[in-house]
N, C-alpha and C positions, 0 to 999 in steps of 0.2 A: 405338402410333399415332404417326405423325410429326408434328412440330410445324410448323405453318404459319407462315411468315415473310412479312412484307411486303417485296417486292423493292425498293420505293421508299424504304424506311427508310435504306438504306446509301448512296443516291445523294447527291452533293454538292448543296448548296442554292445559290441565286442569291447571296444576301448583299448585294444592292444596298439602299441605304437607302430606305425607303418614306417617304411624306409624314408618317407618324406618328413617324418617327425610328428605327423598328425595322428589322432586316434582313429582306429578303424571304425567304419560306420556300418559294417555288416551286423546282422542280428545275431546276438549271442545265445547260447543254449542255457537250459536251466541248471545243468550240473555244475559248470564252472564259469559261466558267463562269457565264454569265448566262442568265436565263430569256428567253423571247421578248418579254416585256413590257419588259425592261430592256436590250435590245440583243443578245440571243442570236442573232437572225436578221438582224442588220445587215450590210450589204455585199452587193453583187451578185457573182456569180462572174465571173472574168475570161475574156475570149475569147468563143468561139462559144457557150459554155454560158450566157452572158448573153442574155436574150431581146431586148435592144435592139441586138444585133450587126447592123451593116449592111454595111460594106465593109472594115473593118480599117485604114483610113487613119490612124487615131490610136492604133493598137495599139503596144505597146512595141517589137515586132519591126520594124514599119514605120518608126517614128521612128529606131531605131538604124540601119536600112538607109539612110535618107535622110541621116543624119548622116555615115555612112561615105562616101557618094557625094559629099557636099559637100566633105569633106576631100580626096578624090581629085581633084576638080575644082580645088580651091584649089592643091593641089600641082602639078597639070598647068599651070595658068596661071603659077605662079611659075617653073617650068622654061622655059616659052615666053618669058617676059619676060627671063630671063637670057641666052638665046641671041641676042637682038637686039643 
């Protein structure tokens, strides 16, 4: 007869300090090792996977694109001023 093992026994534990001062014994997740009560589900996904996505005007890519455009405009105005 095969020996039945508890699959949860080998999983890493949360380890966050509880109010009682002892480490939490809930199972932690892979991303940061904490359980969902101690921050394991914290943080929203970036981009369109986030449910609050509207237009993307404040996305990293849009900010980088605006920064590049401003640099080009600045350079163009400097060139035009030199020609005068």
